[in-house]
C-alpha positions, 0 to 999 in steps of 0.5 A: 343037083339036077335030078337025072341019074347020070348026074347023081353018079360019083364023078371026078372033079376038082374039090374046093380048097378050105376057104381062107376067108370068112365068106365063101364066095363060089367061083367057076372057071369060066367067067362071063361078063354079066349082061342084063338078063334079069329083065326082058325088054329093049336092048341095052345099048351099052352092052357089047354086041356079043353080050346083047346076043347072049343075053337075048338068047338066055331069054329066048331059050328059057321060053322055048328051049333048044327049039327056039330060032336064031331069028327070034334071038336076033329080033330080041337083041335088036340085031339082024340073024346074020350078026349071030354067026359073027360071034357064034358059029352055030345054034348049038354054040349059042345054046351052050353059052347061054346055059353056062351063063344062066348057071353061073348067074344063079351060082353067083347068088349062093353064099356059105357064111360060116359063123360061130353057130352051125345051126344058124349057118346051116339055116342061112345056107337053107334059105340062100339055097332055096332062094337061089334054086326056086326063083322063076328064072331058075326053074325054067333053066332047070327045065330047059337043062333037063330037056335040052342038054343031053343032045350034046355029049358031055355037056350035062356033066359040065353044067353040073360040075360048074353049078351043083357040084360047086355048092355040094362041095363048098357045103361039104367042106363046111360040114367036114369041118364041124363034125365032132372028132371021132364021128363014125358012119358020118360022111361029109359028102352024104350029109351035104347031099342029104341037107341040100335035098331036104332044103328043096323038098318037093318044092321044085317038082311043085313049081315045075308043074305049076302048083306053087312051092309051098306044099306044107304048113311051113316053108323057108323064105 
């Protein structure tokens, strides 16, 4: 999913089993308590102190990347800088936890809902995928991920496996179930990857450079 050659290589990973329920809701192995990361502003007193720090870190890292200062994160959370170290040993750990949360947040919004019409199902997947990947917060998450995760050995791969790879595997499983028997030369994995790439087109690249996401006469919602 993330456009780096090292992430596009075939990688080992656990493939999702065929779902036993109608609605496929993606889950990742690490579950984090969701904090109010959709809106910046005054800290929510109902959040735990750790979640307040993590929520603030998501906002600050999205604005300034890894170079963000811990003091700025503490100010955003309404806490002292020393409080950061009670819950996170250093900025590296806080940055990784923030990127994991941001990844899981947008993964939670992606659904694949099969019905009797494969065309309708795939159209809904395309719309869901675009909405999941092209929001302002998701674009900034992508920007920070590409710029700063490679400083940590193996972390880019971890983020990919918890994010983009899960969506790819879910779609691959669905496509493998609708391919006609005896299909030759058709790989569900390749079709799933090509489909997701076509869904985004050049919209993300346009958004990254501030040109807007609609580069043609028509665009999915």
